[in-house]
C-alpha positions as CSV (number, residue, x, y, z in Angstrom):
1,M,108.0,-9.9,16.3
2,T,105.1,-7.3,16.3
3,P,102.6,-8.5,19.0
4,N,99.0,-9.4,18.1
5,L,95.9,-7.6,19.3
6,L,92.9,-9.1,21.1
7,V,89.7,-7.1,21.9
8,E,86.7,-8.6,23.6
9,I,83.3,-7.1,24.8
10,L,81.5,-9.4,27.2
11,V,77.7,-8.8,27.2
12,E,74.4,-10.4,28.1
13,E,73.0,-12.9,25.6
14,L,73.0,-11.6,22.1
15,P,70.3,-12.1,19.6
16,P,71.0,-15.5,18.0
17,K,69.9,-14.8,14.4
18,A,72.2,-11.8,14.3
19,L,75.2,-13.2,16.2
20,K,77.2,-14.5,13.2
21,T,76.8,-11.1,11.4
22,L,77.6,-9.1,14.5
23,G,80.8,-11.0,15.1
24,E,82.0,-10.6,11.5
25,S,81.2,-7.0,11.4
26,F,82.9,-6.2,14.6
27,A,86.1,-7.9,13.6
28,S,86.4,-6.6,10.1
29,S,85.4,-3.0,11.0
30,L,88.0,-3.0,13.9
31,A,90.8,-4.3,11.5
32,A,89.8,-1.9,8.8
33,S,90.1,1.1,11.1
34,L,93.5,0.0,12.4
35,Q,94.7,-0.5,8.8
36,R,93.5,3.0,7.8
37,D,95.7,4.5,10.5
38,G,98.7,2.5,9.7
39,L,98.6,0.4,12.9
40,A,97.8,-2.8,11.1
41,Q,99.0,-4.2,7.7
42,D,96.5,-4.8,4.9
43,T,97.7,-8.4,4.9
44,A,96.9,-8.8,8.7
45,T,95.1,-12.0,9.8
46,V,91.8,-11.1,11.3
47,T,90.0,-13.8,13.4
48,A,86.4,-13.2,14.6
49,Y,85.0,-14.7,17.7
50,A,81.3,-14.6,18.6
51,T,79.5,-16.6,21.3
52,P,76.2,-15.8,22.9
53,R,77.9,-13.6,25.5
54,R,80.8,-12.0,23.6
55,L,82.1,-10.3,20.5
56,A,85.8,-10.5,20.0
57,A,88.6,-10.1,17.4
58,H,92.2,-11.2,17.1
59,I,94.3,-9.2,14.7
60,S,97.9,-10.1,13.8
61,G,100.9,-7.9,13.7
62,V,99.5,-4.7,15.2
63,L,102.1,-1.8,15.8
64,P,102.5,0.1,19.1
65,V,103.0,3.3,17.1
66,A,102.1,3.7,13.5
67,V,105.0,4.8,11.2
68,D,105.4,8.5,10.6
69,R,104.0,9.6,7.3
70,A,105.3,12.2,4.8
71,I,102.6,14.2,3.3
72,S,102.3,16.8,0.6
73,Q,99.5,19.3,0.6
74,K,98.7,21.6,-2.3
75,L,98.1,25.1,-1.0
76,M,97.3,27.5,-3.8
77,P,98.8,29.1,-7.0
78,V,102.0,30.9,-6.5
79,S,100.3,34.1,-7.9
80,V,97.7,33.9,-5.0
81,G,100.1,32.9,-2.3
82,L,102.9,35.4,-3.0
83,D,102.8,39.0,-3.9
84,Q,104.9,40.7,-6.6
85,S,107.8,41.1,-4.1
86,G,107.6,37.4,-3.1
87,A,106.1,38.1,0.3
88,P,103.4,35.8,1.5
89,T,99.8,37.1,1.1
90,P,97.3,37.0,4.0
91,A,95.6,34.1,2.3
92,L,98.7,32.0,2.4
93,L,99.4,32.9,6.0
94,K,95.9,32.0,6.9
95,K,96.2,28.6,5.1
96,L,99.6,27.8,6.9
97,A,98.1,28.7,10.3
98,A,95.3,26.3,9.7
99,L,98.0,23.6,9.1
100,G,99.8,24.5,12.4
101,A,102.6,26.3,10.6
102,D,103.8,30.0,10.7
103,A,105.4,32.5,8.4
104,S,108.8,30.8,8.8
105,A,107.4,27.9,6.7
106,V,107.0,30.1,3.6
107,E,110.7,29.6,2.6
108,G,110.4,25.8,2.7
109,L,107.3,25.7,0.4
110,R,107.8,23.7,-2.7
111,R,106.9,25.0,-6.2
112,E,105.4,22.7,-8.8
113,N,103.7,23.2,-12.2
114,D,100.6,21.1,-12.8
115,G,100.7,21.8,-16.5
116,K,98.6,25.1,-16.1
117,T,100.2,27.1,-13.5
118,D,102.9,27.1,-10.6
119,N,101.5,26.0,-7.3
120,L,102.7,26.0,-3.7
121,F,103.0,22.7,-1.9
122,Y,103.6,22.3,1.9
123,D,105.5,19.1,2.7
124,S,105.4,17.9,6.3
125,T,105.6,14.7,8.4
126,V,102.7,13.4,10.3
127,K,103.6,11.5,13.5
128,G,102.4,8.0,13.6
129,M,99.3,7.4,15.7
130,M,99.6,5.6,19.1
131,L,97.9,2.3,19.5
132,A,95.7,3.4,22.4
133,E,94.5,6.3,20.3
134,G,93.9,4.3,17.2
135,L,92.2,1.4,19.0
136,Q,89.9,3.8,20.8
137,K,88.9,5.2,17.5
138,A,88.5,1.7,15.9
139,I,86.3,0.4,18.7
140,E,84.0,3.4,18.6
141,T,83.7,3.0,14.7
142,A,83.1,-0.8,15.0
143,L,80.5,-0.4,17.5
144,A,78.8,2.4,15.7
145,A,78.9,0.2,12.4
146,L,77.3,-3.0,14.1
147,P,74.2,-4.2,12.2
148,I,72.2,-4.2,15.4
149,P,68.6,-5.5,14.9
150,K,67.2,-3.4,17.8
151,V,69.2,-1.1,20.3
152,M,68.3,-1.1,24.0
153,S,69.0,1.5,26.6
154,Y,70.4,0.7,30.1
155,Q,72.0,2.4,33.0
156,L,75.6,2.1,34.2
157,A,76.6,1.4,37.8
158,D,76.5,5.1,38.7
159,G,72.8,5.1,38.2
160,W,72.9,8.2,36.0
161,T,74.7,7.4,32.8
162,S,72.6,5.7,30.0
163,V,74.2,3.6,27.3
164,N,72.6,2.4,24.1
165,F,73.7,-1.0,22.8
166,V,72.3,-4.3,21.6
167,R,72.6,-5.8,25.1
168,P,74.1,-4.6,28.5
169,A,77.9,-5.0,28.4
170,H,79.8,-6.2,31.5
171,S,83.6,-6.0,30.6
172,L,86.0,-4.8,28.0
173,L,89.3,-6.8,27.3
174,A,91.9,-5.2,25.1
175,L,95.4,-6.9,24.9
176,H,98.4,-6.0,22.7
177,G,100.5,-9.1,23.3
178,A,100.5,-9.3,27.1
179,S,99.9,-5.6,27.6
180,V,96.5,-4.0,28.3
181,V,95.7,-1.2,25.9
182,P,94.0,1.7,27.9
183,V,90.8,2.1,26.0
184,T,87.2,2.5,27.1
185,A,83.8,1.6,25.5
186,L,80.2,1.5,26.6
187,G,81.3,2.9,30.1
188,L,83.9,0.3,30.6
189,S,87.6,0.4,30.9
190,A,89.8,-2.2,29.3
191,G,91.4,-5.0,31.4
192,K,92.5,-8.6,30.7
193,V,89.7,-10.3,32.5
194,T,86.7,-12.1,31.2
195,L,84.1,-14.7,32.2
196,G,83.6,-18.3,31.0
197,H,80.6,-20.4,30.5
198,R,77.7,-19.5,32.8
199,F,77.5,-23.1,34.2
200,E,80.3,-25.2,32.9
201,G,83.4,-23.1,33.4
202,S,85.2,-21.6,36.3
203,C,83.0,-19.5,38.4
204,D,86.0,-16.9,39.0
205,P,86.9,-14.3,36.5
206,I,89.4,-15.6,33.9
207,T,92.6,-13.7,33.2
208,I,93.8,-13.7,29.7
209,E,97.6,-13.4,30.0
210,H,98.3,-12.9,26.3
211,A,96.3,-12.0,23.2
212,D,97.4,-15.2,21.6
213,Y,96.2,-17.3,24.5
214,Y,92.4,-16.2,24.3
215,A,90.8,-19.0,22.6
216,R,92.7,-21.7,24.4
217,T,92.3,-20.1,27.8
218,L,88.6,-19.8,27.2
219,L,88.2,-23.4,26.2
220,D,90.4,-24.9,29.1
221,R,89.2,-22.6,32.0
222,G,86.0,-21.3,30.7
223,A,84.4,-24.2,28.7
224,V,83.8,-21.8,25.8
225,I,84.5,-22.5,22.1
226,A,85.0,-18.9,21.2
227,S,85.1,-19.3,17.4
228,F,81.7,-19.3,15.8
229,A,83.0,-21.4,12.9
230,E,84.7,-24.0,15.2
231,R,81.6,-24.3,17.4
232,R,79.4,-24.8,14.3
233,A,81.7,-27.5,13.0
234,E,81.6,-29.1,16.4
235,I,77.9,-29.2,16.4
236,V,77.9,-30.8,12.8
237,R,80.3,-33.5,13.9
238,Q,78.2,-34.3,17.1
239,L,74.9,-34.3,15.0
240,T,76.3,-36.8,12.6
241,A,77.7,-39.0,15.5
242,A,74.4,-38.8,17.4
243,A,72.4,-39.7,14.3
244,A,74.5,-42.8,13.8
245,K,73.9,-43.7,17.5
246,A,70.2,-43.3,17.2
247,G,69.9,-45.8,14.4
248,P,71.3,-47.0,11.1
249,N,70.9,-44.8,8.1
250,L,69.5,-41.9,10.0
251,S,70.6,-38.3,9.3
252,P,69.6,-34.9,10.8
253,V,67.5,-32.6,8.7
254,E,69.7,-30.2,6.8
255,D,69.0,-26.5,7.6
256,D,71.9,-24.0,7.6
257,A,69.8,-21.3,9.1
258,L,68.9,-23.4,12.1
259,L,72.5,-24.6,12.4
260,D,73.7,-20.9,12.6
261,E,71.0,-20.1,15.1
262,V,71.8,-23.1,17.4
263,T,75.5,-22.2,17.1
264,A,74.6,-18.8,18.5
265,L,72.7,-20.2,21.5
266,V,75.4,-22.4,23.0
267,E,79.0,-21.7,24.1
268,R,80.0,-25.4,24.3
269,P,77.6,-27.7,22.5
270,N,76.4,-31.1,23.6
271,V,74.2,-33.0,21.3
272,L,71.7,-35.4,22.9
273,I,69.1,-37.8,21.5
274,G,65.4,-37.4,22.3
275,Q,62.3,-39.2,21.0
276,F,58.5,-38.9,20.9
277,E,55.5,-41.2,20.6
278,P,55.5,-42.8,17.1
279,E,51.7,-42.2,16.8
280,F,52.5,-38.5,16.1
281,L,54.1,-39.6,12.8
282,E,50.5,-39.9,11.4
283,V,50.6,-36.1,11.1
284,P,52.3,-34.8,7.9
285,Q,55.9,-34.7,8.6
286,E,56.3,-31.1,7.4
287,C,54.2,-30.0,10.3
288,L,56.2,-31.9,12.9
289,I,59.6,-30.9,11.4
290,L,58.6,-27.3,11.3
291,T,57.3,-27.2,14.9
292,M,60.4,-28.9,16.2
293,K,62.7,-26.7,14.3
294,A,61.0,-23.4,14.7
295,N,59.8,-23.6,18.3
296,Q,62.4,-25.9,20.0
297,K,65.4,-25.6,17.7
298,Y,65.7,-29.4,17.4
299,F,67.1,-31.4,14.6
300,P,64.5,-34.0,13.5
301,L,66.1,-37.3,12.3
302,L,65.2,-38.7,8.9
303,D,65.5,-42.2,7.5
304,A,67.3,-43.1,4.2
305,A,64.2,-42.4,2.3
306,G,63.8,-38.9,3.8
307,R,60.9,-40.0,6.0
308,L,60.7,-38.5,9.6
309,T,61.4,-40.9,12.5
310,H,60.3,-40.4,16.1
311,H,63.9,-39.5,17.2
312,F,65.3,-35.8,17.3
313,L,68.5,-34.2,18.3
314,I,68.9,-31.5,21.0
315,V,71.8,-29.1,21.0
316,S,72.2,-28.4,24.7
317,N,74.5,-25.8,26.3
318,L,75.1,-28.1,29.2
319,S,77.2,-31.3,29.6
320,P,76.2,-33.1,32.9
321,S,77.5,-36.5,33.5
322,D,73.9,-37.8,33.5
323,P,71.9,-36.0,30.7
324,S,68.7,-37.9,31.3
325,A,67.0,-34.8,33.0
326,I,67.8,-32.6,30.0
327,I,66.5,-35.2,27.6
328,S,63.3,-36.0,29.5
329,G,62.6,-32.2,29.9
330,N,62.9,-31.7,26.3
331,E,60.7,-34.6,25.5
332,R,58.0,-33.2,27.9
333,V,58.4,-29.8,26.2
334,V,57.9,-31.1,22.6
335,R,55.0,-33.4,23.2
336,P,52.4,-30.6,23.6
337,R,53.7,-29.0,20.4
338,L,53.2,-32.2,18.5
339,A,49.9,-32.7,20.1
340,D,48.7,-29.3,18.9
341,A,49.9,-30.2,15.4
342,K,47.9,-33.5,15.5
343,F,44.8,-31.6,16.8
344,F,45.1,-29.0,14.0
345,F,45.4,-31.7,11.4
346,D,42.5,-33.7,12.6
347,Q,40.2,-30.6,12.9
348,D,41.1,-29.3,9.5
349,R,40.1,-32.5,7.8
350,K,36.6,-32.2,9.2
351,K,35.8,-29.6,6.6
352,T,36.6,-29.9,2.8
353,L,38.6,-27.3,0.9
354,E,35.7,-26.5,-1.3
355,S,33.5,-25.8,1.6
356,R,36.0,-23.1,2.8
357,L,35.9,-21.2,-0.5
358,P,33.1,-18.7,0.4
359,A,35.0,-17.6,3.5
360,L,37.9,-16.4,1.2
361,E,35.7,-13.4,0.5
362,K,36.5,-12.2,4.1
363,V,40.3,-12.4,3.6
364,V,41.7,-9.3,2.1
365,Y,44.3,-9.7,-0.6
366,H,45.0,-6.0,-1.4
367,N,42.7,-3.1,-0.8
368,K,42.9,-2.1,-4.5
369,L,42.6,-5.7,-5.8
370,G,39.9,-7.2,-3.6
371,N,39.8,-10.2,-1.5
372,Q,41.2,-13.7,-1.9
373,L,38.0,-15.1,-3.4
374,E,38.1,-12.6,-6.2
375,R,41.9,-13.3,-6.7
376,S,41.1,-17.1,-6.9
377,K,38.6,-16.5,-9.6
378,R,41.1,-14.5,-11.6
379,V,43.7,-17.1,-11.3
380,T,41.2,-19.8,-12.3
381,G,40.2,-17.7,-15.3
382,I,43.9,-17.1,-16.3
383,A,44.7,-20.9,-15.9
384,R,41.8,-22.0,-18.1
385,E,42.8,-19.5,-20.8
386,I,46.3,-20.8,-20.7
387,V,45.0,-24.3,-21.3
388,N,43.1,-23.0,-24.4
389,K,46.3,-21.4,-25.8
390,L,48.4,-24.5,-25.5
391,P,49.6,-25.9,-28.8
392,E,47.1,-28.4,-30.2
393,D,48.9,-31.5,-29.4
394,L,46.4,-32.9,-26.9
395,K,43.6,-35.2,-27.7
396,P,40.1,-33.9,-27.1
397,K,39.5,-36.0,-24.1
398,E,42.9,-35.1,-22.7
399,S,42.2,-31.4,-23.3
400,V,38.9,-31.5,-21.4
401,M,40.5,-33.5,-18.6
402,L,43.4,-30.9,-18.3
403,D,40.9,-28.0,-18.3
404,N,38.7,-29.7,-15.5
405,R,41.8,-30.4,-13.3
406,V,43.3,-27.0,-13.9
407,K,40.0,-25.4,-13.0
408,L,39.6,-27.3,-9.7
409,A,43.2,-26.9,-8.6
410,A,43.1,-23.2,-9.3
411,S,39.9,-22.7,-7.5
412,I,40.9,-24.5,-4.2
413,A,44.7,-23.4,-4.2
414,K,44.1,-20.8,-1.6
415,A,41.6,-22.5,0.6
416,D,44.1,-23.9,3.0
417,L,44.8,-20.3,4.1
418,L,41.7,-20.8,6.3
419,T,42.9,-23.9,8.0
420,D,44.1,-23.9,11.6
421,M,47.5,-25.5,10.6
422,V,48.3,-22.8,8.1
423,G,47.0,-20.1,10.6
424,E,49.6,-21.5,13.1
425,F,52.3,-22.1,10.4
426,P,52.0,-19.9,7.4
427,E,55.0,-21.5,6.0
428,L,52.9,-24.6,5.3
429,Q,50.5,-22.9,2.9
430,G,50.2,-25.1,-0.1
431,I,51.9,-28.1,1.5
432,M,48.9,-28.5,3.8
433,G,46.5,-27.9,0.9
434,R,48.0,-30.9,-0.8
435,Y,47.4,-33.1,2.1
436,Y,43.8,-31.9,2.5
437,A,43.1,-32.2,-1.2
438,F,44.1,-35.8,-1.0
439,A,41.9,-36.4,2.1
440,D,39.1,-34.8,0.0
441,G,39.6,-37.5,-2.6
442,F,41.0,-35.3,-5.4
443,H,43.2,-36.6,-8.2
444,E,47.0,-36.5,-7.6
445,D,47.4,-33.9,-10.4
446,V,45.1,-31.6,-8.5
447,A,46.5,-32.2,-5.1
448,N,50.1,-31.7,-6.3
449,A,49.1,-28.5,-8.1
450,V,47.7,-27.0,-4.9
451,E,51.1,-27.2,-3.4
452,D,53.0,-26.5,-6.3
453,H,51.3,-23.3,-7.5
454,Y,53.7,-21.6,-5.1
455,K,56.8,-23.0,-7.0
456,P,59.5,-22.0,-7.7
457,R,59.6,-20.3,-4.5
458,F,63.3,-19.4,-4.7
459,A,66.4,-19.6,-6.9
460,G,67.1,-23.4,-7.5
461,D,63.6,-24.5,-6.3
462,A,61.9,-27.3,-8.1
463,L,59.3,-26.6,-10.7
464,P,55.7,-27.7,-10.4
465,R,55.1,-31.4,-11.0
466,G,53.1,-32.0,-14.1
467,K,51.2,-29.9,-16.6
468,V,48.3,-29.0,-14.2
469,G,50.9,-27.6,-11.6
470,M,52.6,-25.7,-14.3
471,V,49.5,-23.9,-15.6
472,V,48.2,-23.0,-12.1
473,A,51.5,-21.8,-11.0
474,L,51.9,-19.7,-14.1
475,A,48.5,-18.3,-13.7
476,D,49.1,-17.4,-10.1
477,K,52.2,-15.5,-10.8
478,L,50.8,-13.7,-13.9
479,E,47.8,-12.6,-11.7
480,T,50.1,-11.1,-9.0
481,L,52.4,-9.4,-11.5
482,T,49.6,-7.9,-13.6
483,G,47.7,-6.7,-10.7
484,M,50.6,-5.2,-8.9
485,F,51.9,-3.5,-11.9
486,G,48.4,-2.3,-12.6
487,I,48.1,-0.4,-9.4
488,G,51.7,0.9,-9.6
489,Q,53.2,-1.4,-6.9
490,T,56.4,-1.9,-8.8
491,P,59.8,-2.8,-7.3
492,T,62.1,0.2,-6.6
493,G,65.7,-0.2,-5.8
494,D,66.2,-3.1,-3.4
495,K,62.6,-2.8,-2.2
496,D,60.3,-5.5,-3.5
497,P,57.6,-6.0,-0.8
498,F,55.4,-8.2,-3.1
499,A,58.3,-10.3,-4.4
500,L,57.7,-9.3,-8.0
501,R,61.1,-10.2,-9.1
502,R,60.7,-13.7,-7.8
503,H,57.4,-14.0,-9.5
504,A,58.9,-12.9,-12.7
505,L,61.6,-15.4,-12.5
506,G,59.1,-18.1,-11.7
507,V,57.2,-17.2,-14.9
508,I,60.6,-17.3,-16.8
509,R,61.5,-20.7,-15.4
510,I,58.1,-22.2,-16.1
511,L,58.0,-21.0,-19.6
512,T,61.6,-21.8,-20.5
513,E,61.9,-25.2,-18.6
514,G,58.2,-26.3,-18.2
515,G,57.2,-26.9,-21.8
516,L,54.4,-24.4,-22.0
517,N,54.8,-23.0,-25.5
518,V,52.6,-19.9,-25.2
519,P,53.9,-16.5,-26.3
520,L,54.5,-14.0,-23.4
521,S,52.6,-11.3,-25.0
522,T,49.5,-13.6,-25.2
523,L,49.9,-14.6,-21.5
524,L,50.0,-10.9,-20.5
525,D,46.9,-10.1,-22.5
526,L,44.9,-12.9,-21.1
527,A,46.0,-12.1,-17.6
528,A,44.9,-8.4,-18.1
529,A,41.6,-9.5,-19.4
530,Q,40.8,-11.1,-16.1
531,F,40.9,-7.7,-14.5
532,K,38.3,-6.6,-17.1
533,G,40.9,-4.9,-19.1
534,L,41.6,-2.4,-16.4
535,F,45.4,-2.9,-16.4
536,A,46.0,-3.5,-20.1
537,G,48.1,-0.4,-20.2
538,S,50.7,-1.9,-18.0
539,K,51.6,-4.7,-20.4
540,G,54.5,-2.9,-22.0
541,G,56.2,-2.1,-18.6
542,L,55.4,-5.6,-17.3
543,Q,57.0,-7.2,-20.4
544,E,60.1,-5.1,-20.1
545,F,60.3,-6.0,-16.4
546,I,60.3,-9.7,-17.2
547,F,62.8,-9.4,-20.0
548,D,65.1,-7.4,-17.6
549,R,64.9,-10.3,-15.0
550,L,65.4,-12.7,-17.8
551,A,68.6,-10.9,-19.0
552,V,70.0,-11.0,-15.3
553,S,69.2,-14.6,-15.0
554,L,70.9,-15.6,-18.2
555,R,74.1,-13.6,-17.4
556,E,74.2,-15.4,-14.0
557,Q,74.0,-18.8,-16.0
558,G,77.1,-17.9,-17.8
559,Y,76.0,-16.3,-21.0
560,T,77.9,-13.1,-22.0
561,A,76.1,-9.8,-22.1
562,Q,76.6,-9.6,-25.9
563,E,74.9,-13.0,-26.4
564,V,72.1,-12.1,-24.1
565,D,71.6,-8.7,-25.8
566,A,71.7,-10.2,-29.3
567,V,68.9,-12.6,-28.5
568,L,66.6,-10.5,-26.1
569,S,66.8,-7.4,-28.3
570,L,64.3,-9.1,-30.6
571,A,62.0,-9.7,-27.6
572,P,61.3,-13.4,-28.6
573,Q,57.8,-14.2,-27.2
574,L,58.4,-17.9,-26.9
575,L,60.7,-18.0,-23.9
576,S,61.2,-21.7,-24.4
577,D,63.1,-20.9,-27.5
578,I,65.6,-18.7,-25.9
579,P,68.1,-21.3,-24.6
580,K,68.2,-22.7,-28.2
581,R,68.7,-19.2,-29.6
582,L,71.6,-18.5,-27.2
583,A,73.3,-21.9,-28.1
584,A,73.0,-21.0,-31.8
585,V,74.4,-17.5,-31.3
586,R,77.4,-19.0,-29.3
587,A,78.0,-21.5,-32.0
588,F,77.7,-18.8,-34.7
589,A,80.2,-16.5,-32.8
590,A,82.8,-19.2,-32.9
591,L,82.8,-19.4,-36.7
592,P,85.6,-17.6,-38.6
593,E,82.9,-15.6,-40.6
594,A,81.1,-14.4,-37.4
595,D,83.0,-11.1,-36.8
596,A,82.8,-9.9,-40.4
597,L,79.2,-10.8,-40.7
598,A,78.3,-9.1,-37.4
599,A,80.1,-6.0,-38.5
600,A,78.4,-6.0,-41.9
601,N,75.0,-6.5,-40.2
602,K,75.7,-3.4,-38.0
603,R,76.5,-1.4,-41.1
604,V,73.4,-2.6,-42.9
605,G,71.3,-1.7,-39.9
606,N,72.7,1.8,-39.8
607,I,72.2,2.4,-43.5
608,L,68.6,1.2,-43.3
609,K,67.9,3.5,-40.3
610,K,68.9,6.6,-42.3
611,A,67.3,5.7,-45.6
612,E,63.7,6.8,-46.1
613,E,63.4,4.7,-49.3
614,V,63.7,1.6,-47.5
615,K,60.0,1.8,-46.5
616,K,59.1,1.8,-50.3
617,A,61.7,-0.7,-51.5
618,R,59.8,-3.9,-50.8
619,K,60.9,-6.0,-53.8
620,I,64.2,-6.5,-55.6
621,S,64.1,-5.9,-59.4
622,A,66.5,-8.3,-61.1
623,S,66.7,-5.8,-64.0
624,L,68.1,-3.1,-61.8
625,L,71.0,-5.3,-60.5
626,K,73.9,-3.7,-62.5
627,E,77.2,-4.4,-60.6
628,P,78.6,-8.0,-60.5
629,A,78.8,-7.8,-56.7
630,E,75.2,-7.0,-56.1
631,I,74.2,-9.7,-58.6
632,A,76.3,-12.3,-56.7
633,L,74.7,-11.1,-53.3
634,A,71.2,-11.5,-54.8
635,E,72.0,-14.9,-56.0
636,A,73.5,-15.8,-52.8
637,L,70.4,-14.7,-50.9
638,D,68.2,-16.7,-53.3
639,R,70.3,-19.8,-52.6
640,I,71.1,-19.5,-48.9
641,V,68.1,-17.7,-47.4
642,P,65.5,-20.5,-48.0
643,E,67.9,-23.0,-46.5
644,A,68.3,-20.7,-43.4
645,N,64.6,-20.1,-43.1
646,A,63.7,-23.7,-43.4
647,A,66.1,-24.5,-40.5
648,F,64.6,-21.6,-38.5
649,E,61.0,-22.8,-39.0
650,A,62.1,-26.3,-37.9
651,G,63.5,-24.9,-34.8
652,D,67.2,-25.6,-35.6
653,Y,68.6,-22.2,-34.9
654,S,72.1,-23.3,-35.0
655,A,71.8,-24.6,-38.5
656,S,69.9,-21.4,-39.6
657,L,72.8,-19.2,-38.5
658,Q,75.5,-21.5,-39.8
659,A,73.9,-21.5,-43.2
660,L,74.2,-17.6,-43.2
661,A,78.0,-17.9,-42.7
662,A,78.2,-18.6,-46.5
663,L,77.1,-15.0,-47.1
664,R,80.4,-13.5,-45.9
665,E,82.2,-13.3,-49.2
666,P,79.3,-11.8,-51.3
667,V,78.5,-9.4,-48.5
668,D,82.2,-8.3,-48.2
669,A,82.3,-7.9,-52.1
670,F,79.1,-5.9,-52.1
671,F,80.4,-3.3,-49.6
672,D,83.8,-3.1,-51.4
673,K,82.4,-2.8,-54.9
674,V,78.8,-1.3,-54.7
675,M,77.8,2.3,-53.8
676,V,74.4,2.1,-52.1
677,N,73.5,5.8,-52.1
678,V,73.8,6.5,-55.6
679,E,71.9,9.5,-57.2
680,N,69.7,7.2,-59.3
681,T,66.6,6.8,-57.0
682,R,65.6,3.5,-58.5
683,L,68.9,2.0,-58.2
684,R,69.3,3.3,-54.6
685,A,65.8,1.8,-53.7
686,N,66.7,-1.5,-55.3
687,R,70.0,-1.8,-53.4
688,L,68.2,-0.8,-50.1
689,A,65.7,-3.5,-50.8
690,L,68.6,-5.9,-51.3
691,L,70.1,-4.9,-48.0
692,A,66.6,-5.1,-46.2
693,Q,66.3,-8.6,-47.3
694,L,69.8,-9.5,-46.1
695,H,69.1,-7.7,-42.8
696,G,65.8,-9.6,-42.4
697,A,67.4,-13.0,-43.1
698,M,70.3,-12.5,-40.8
699,N,68.3,-11.3,-37.7
700,R,65.6,-13.9,-37.3
701,V,67.5,-15.9,-34.5
702,A,69.1,-12.8,-33.0
703,D,70.2,-9.3,-33.7
704,L,73.8,-10.3,-34.9
705,S,74.9,-6.7,-34.9
706,R,75.0,-6.8,-31.1
707,L,77.9,-9.3,-31.4
708,S,80.0,-6.6,-33.2
709,A,82.6,-4.9,-30.9
């Protein structure tokens, strides 16, 4: 059997947030290079290893020498390479010399016609690459391709040579089966020796006897779980067991990013249980959870209701027989962190949110858009205008109450930016504002809106709770989009420094799912008005941007490009209608009449685009309907269109489109029997008017022509 290959680079502790990516990149790049050179099969199994101190890869079935390859190279046309007597021209001899061949190779050249001319081809065999050569190339390629966050420079043992790498490297291991492959990297020569855990494993260097024994040897002699995935799974297993030991129905907080980071900090994990004084639980749990996760890399424990308990889990890199010193040390370390959080919380509540508002004038939002106080006033203005534009289904008292709460929530929404807690933990903006709003005695709707006006923060995030939160969140996102588009700060490529794509998706979700039935065009107008009309000219580009994001979102939800295009081509202003329109289009497309009507609709649209008379042909004259087929179509329109329109006005878009399915036969007959572009101008105008009525009736829900192949 063809031996497997193992390559390891032992280094100082690697950056934990990048370790998983570094390990995957090193292994995949190494394998890809060997596969390109014919030393490894495309179906080879590639196993990545990554610990805080090493990057390694195990690749199955690597050849000691690649198979020789027959290649054929096109040289030049025969007329260029050979003169009239058949002798090689200087151009041909120069080309052959560049390929390592001489004039004797001319007789062996192959002639082949490419359909235009006869060409000369040089057939040769390329010797397969030796593994040492291919692996040297692969290692250099893999190291160069590593997504290193920041490179450092260090000197080798000779005191002169400098090396640039993510961390200083100490040894290189390269085994093909049991044999060392003589390669070098980062000033190191390959061997079969590595080191284990800094404290738990053998103090002596560990010899890896065979590429296939790497992971087992490291675990048995080095106390190292080499696989990132296996180490992560072991941490999850221990976290679950420790939570059950700490108390019934307890579970560690779920955080994949924290789990990956902790996995990158330990080589053999040992989960321990710590605790802190219960009085700290008086502080909002978000503060305590964040400080434990961000600063200490702990996993706080939650009860069955999701409430924080005074227990937390430590993922240690040490496994002493008596872990009490580790536990008590971590408990001492976390206590000042929690005390700081309690101090910030107590101090912040000594000032109300409203009393902080004047200080927002000193906080710059954007040098072209003013400070946070000015921004807050714009958001408040937009929010109140949205309330005024809501459908009149609120009683007068409810409308006044909604306006008052929206005004208050919007005005204080940014005040928590000036608190000590948010200054220490910016991730808590909005969250702390809610707690402080409750402390100030504000209504639940107002307090929730202060937190929720940032929602949805990401794909899949919850929408704001209640109408007050919906309105303030929508106003905040519209203000950001309008202002940034107004000053030309639009996303380019993958760069979106102000998260405008996320803001646009937030607007879309609030309007489609949140029950705020206000036309998008109206919202953009009232947002621009808060900038004193300064950015009114950016409305068209902003609306197009929002519809582009909407199209992407809908396709990701499973709608076809044709369905999305058919609905959005009409630019429907009530985004809450769009899901119903898409459902109606999908149901219509399943009807047997759909293809024929979509094709006819496309044909009608093309006719109307080219016809100047259509602008003048506004009414159908019954006296000018001559052909039986056009009479039948007019009668069908008179009978079916009112039914379709009634369903449309009632919001039953599926029924509206299905009613139109009955037009298939009269439409087909019309195009079979009737000539539209006749010489008689009055007849032509009347028939165009008939088609215009048909076109208008068919395209209220969606542009059905977009469904035509």
